N, C-alpha and C positions, 0 to 999 in steps of 0.2 A: 504494500500500500504506500503510495507516495503522498506527501503532504505539500500543499501549495497554499500559502497565505492563510493558514489555519483551517483550511477545508480539506477533508480527506477525499481521496479518489482511489478507486480500486484498480488493480493492474489490468482488469479485463476491459476497462473503458477504452474506446478507440482513440488512437493518436497519442503521441508523446506529450509530456508536459512542456518540454522545450525541444526545439528542433535539434537534431544531432549536430554537434560541433558548435552550437550557440551557447553552451553552458559556460559560466564564469569558472575561474580556477578554484580548486579545492583549497580552502584556508583552514579548515578544521575537520576532524573526523571523530565520530563518537560511535562506539559499538558497545551495547549493553545486553546482557542476557538476563531475563527475568523469569524466575520460577515461582509458582504459587499453587497452593492447594486450597485456597479460599480462607484459611485461617492464618497462614504465614506466607509472606512474600519476600523473596531474596533477590537482590540484583547484584551483578558483578560485571564490570566492564572497564573500558579505558576511554579517555578523552584526550585527543592529541591536538595541540595548537602550536604551530610553528615547530620549534625544537623541544617543546615541553610535553611530557606525557603524565597525565594524572589518572591514577587508578580510582575507579568508582566502586564502592561496596555499600550496600544498605540492606536493612531488614525492617519490615513493617508488618502490621497485622492484616493489611489489605493492599492490593495493587495501587489504589489511589493514595493511601498513606505513604507507601513506598515512593511513588512518583513525586509527591509533595516534598518528601525529605531529600530526594536526589536533586530536585530543582533548587531548593534552598541552598544545598551544598554547592551546586554549580555556580549560582549567582554570588555566593559568598567568596568562592575561589576567584571568580572573574573580577569582582570588586577589589579584592586584595591584589591581584595581578595588575590591574589598571592603576591602582594607587602606587604600586612599586615602579611601574613604567613612568608615571608622571613625576614622581620624586626623582628618579634617575635622570630624566630629561631636563627638568626645571632646576633641580638642586645639585645635580652632578654627583649624587651620592651613590 
């Protein structure tokens, strides 16, 4: 299933989302495996951005709780990384 601006689209729909060769370059990659039996959900994966690789791991009571926890962690990491880049560029630290 492909995601386009928050809307889902199944692989069986006609035509590509973007014409072949018209896609922008890859700037990040995220691969996550989620396992759930309805009472316990576990996620493991990796997020790659430029030369940095972050391991993702999480446990929740439901898939939605797990997703929420992973999203908070991703945004926290992104905010910390951005702050570090800004300090390095502006302050030379």
